[in-house]
N, C-alpha and C positions, 0 to 999 in steps of 0.2 A: 503494500500500499503506500501511498504518497506520504512522505513525513518531512517537515520542516524543523529544524532546531536551531533556534538562536543562541548566543553566547556573547560576552564581552562586555555588558552592560555594567553600571556602577556608579559611584558618587565622585565627582571630580571637582574642582574649583573653576570658576569662570575663567575661560582664557585657556584651559587645558585642553587635551586630547583624549578621544576614545576609538577604538575600532570593534567593530561588531562585525560578528560572523554568523551566517547561516548554512548549515550542512543539509543538503537535500538528497532524499533518495527516494526510490520507488517509480522514477520514470526517467525519460531521457531528457537530463536536466538542460543540455545545450540547445535544444529545440523551441524553448519557451521564454517569452518574457519574464523576468524577475523585477521584483520592486521591495522598497522599505516603504513603510507607513508608519505614523506615530499617533498617539491618542493620550488626552489627559480626560480625568473623570468628568463628564458633565459637557464634554465638547465632541465634535465630528472627528472621526478619523481623518487624518490629513496626509496626502501624499507627500513623500520627502524626496526620493530618488528613483528612477526607473531606467532599465537597463534591458533593450529589446535582444532577442537573439541573433539578429544580424548586425549587430554593433550600434555605436553611439550611445548617449546618455541623456537623459531629461532629468531636471531639477526643480523642485518648488522655490519660489522666488526668496524665501527666507532663508534659506541655505545655500544659495549660489555664491560660490567662491571660497566656501568654507568645507563643505562636506564633498565626499568623493564616492561614488558607487563604481563597484568592479565585480567581476566574476571570474573564477578559475574552474573552466570546464573540465580539465583533468582530476579536479578534486570535488567536483559538484558541490562548490561554495560560493557563495555570495557575501561581499564585504562591503561595508560602510565606514569610511575613514571620516571621522568627525574630528575637524580642528578650529580653535577659536571659540569654544564653546560658550554658550549664554544662558541665562537662567530660565528663558523663555523656550530652549531647547529640552528642559526637564519634561518627560513624557515616558509611556511605555512603546517601546519600537518593535514593530512586527516585520517579518519579511513575507513575502507572498507570491505564489505563482500565477501567473496569467494564463489564458486559454490557447493562445496563440504565439506566434513569432512577434506581433509587436505589442505595444503597452498602451493599454488606456490611462491616460495621465489624470486619473482621479479616483476616488474610493468608489468600486464598484463591486456589490458584493456577487454579482454574476459572473462577471470577468475574471475576478481572483478567485478562484475556486478553491484554493488550499492556503493555509495560514500556519504560521509558527504558534507557539505558546507566548512569545512575546519576552523581551529583556527590558529591565527598568533602567533608564538613564535619569540621574539627578545632578543637577548643577546649581553649585552654591556661589555665592558672593563673597 
């Protein structure tokens, strides 16, 4: 079965860095869009970064220039490098698998059919 497992979250001071990982299994990893989302209690899930199967990357406006999404198809692993972290980046971060090659650049429960359990990121001042 499809499984996505995130790791790498934690607590960090403003201006610091973290790298999140998502290990995928149960499908042909290289053939699908992968994405990172985040969510805080009481707010909608927000798209952070997207990486289509065919290459290229897309970022939410609030993280451009600070976050980098990448994928290692030999390890079935998705990464999110987060630099210059701000308190407003505090959230639960989730990786997700899309249904096709391209990415829908918004939160879609129908397009993103599988999700990891989430990893918490907390940024303090």
